[in-house]
C-alpha positions as CSV (number, residue, x, y, z in Angstrom):
1,M,-0.1,0.0,0.0
2,I,1.1,3.5,-0.7
3,R,-0.1,6.6,1.3
4,Y,-1.5,9.2,-0.8
5,F,-2.2,12.8,0.2
6,F,-5.0,15.0,-1.3
7,D,-4.1,18.6,-0.9
8,I,-7.0,21.0,-1.8
9,R,-6.6,24.4,-3.4
10,D,-9.6,26.6,-3.1
11,D,-9.5,30.0,-4.7
12,G,-5.8,30.1,-4.2
13,H,-5.7,28.9,-0.6
14,L,-3.9,25.6,0.0
15,Y,-5.4,23.1,2.5
16,P,-2.8,20.4,2.8
17,D,-3.8,16.9,3.7
18,E,-2.0,16.1,6.8
19,E,-3.3,12.4,7.2
20,G,-3.5,10.8,3.7
21,L,-5.0,7.5,2.8
22,D,-3.4,4.1,2.3
23,L,-4.4,3.0,-1.2
24,N,-3.3,0.3,-3.7
25,D,-2.0,2.4,-6.6
26,L,-2.4,5.6,-8.4
27,R,-5.6,4.5,-10.1
28,D,-7.2,4.2,-6.7
29,A,-5.9,7.6,-5.7
30,K,-7.3,9.2,-8.9
31,M,-10.7,7.6,-8.1
32,E,-10.6,9.1,-4.6
33,A,-9.7,12.4,-5.9
34,A,-12.6,12.3,-8.5
35,H,-15.1,11.3,-5.8
36,T,-13.8,14.1,-3.5
37,M,-14.0,16.6,-6.2
38,A,-17.7,15.5,-7.0
39,D,-18.6,16.0,-3.3
40,I,-17.0,19.6,-3.4
41,A,-18.9,20.4,-6.6
42,R,-22.2,19.1,-5.1
43,D,-21.7,21.2,-2.0
44,A,-20.7,24.3,-3.9
45,G,-23.7,23.9,-6.2
46,R,-26.1,23.8,-3.2
47,S,-24.6,26.9,-1.6
48,G,-24.5,28.8,-4.9
49,D,-20.8,29.8,-4.3
50,D,-18.4,29.9,-7.2
51,H,-15.0,28.3,-6.3
52,D,-11.9,27.5,-8.2
53,V,-10.9,24.3,-6.7
54,T,-8.2,21.6,-7.5
55,I,-6.9,18.6,-5.8
56,E,-3.4,17.8,-5.9
57,V,-2.5,14.2,-5.2
58,R,1.0,13.5,-3.8
59,T,2.9,10.7,-1.9
60,G,5.0,11.7,1.0
61,K,4.9,14.9,3.2
62,C,6.8,17.1,0.6
63,G,7.7,19.7,3.2
64,F,4.3,20.5,4.5
65,R,4.2,21.1,8.3
């Protein structure tokens, strides 16, 4: 298993994933990111807020504290 981290950028603000998830491979990580993005889009649609959101998938801590 590989630990993947899903950092969220929302309107230029970075929200680093401090915990991550243990997944089998990159395909599973991409699926997790897609499901998370769908949840974010659904919530934004309900609230009527416009957001510029991306999810950055990484392995390792990459210097975030």
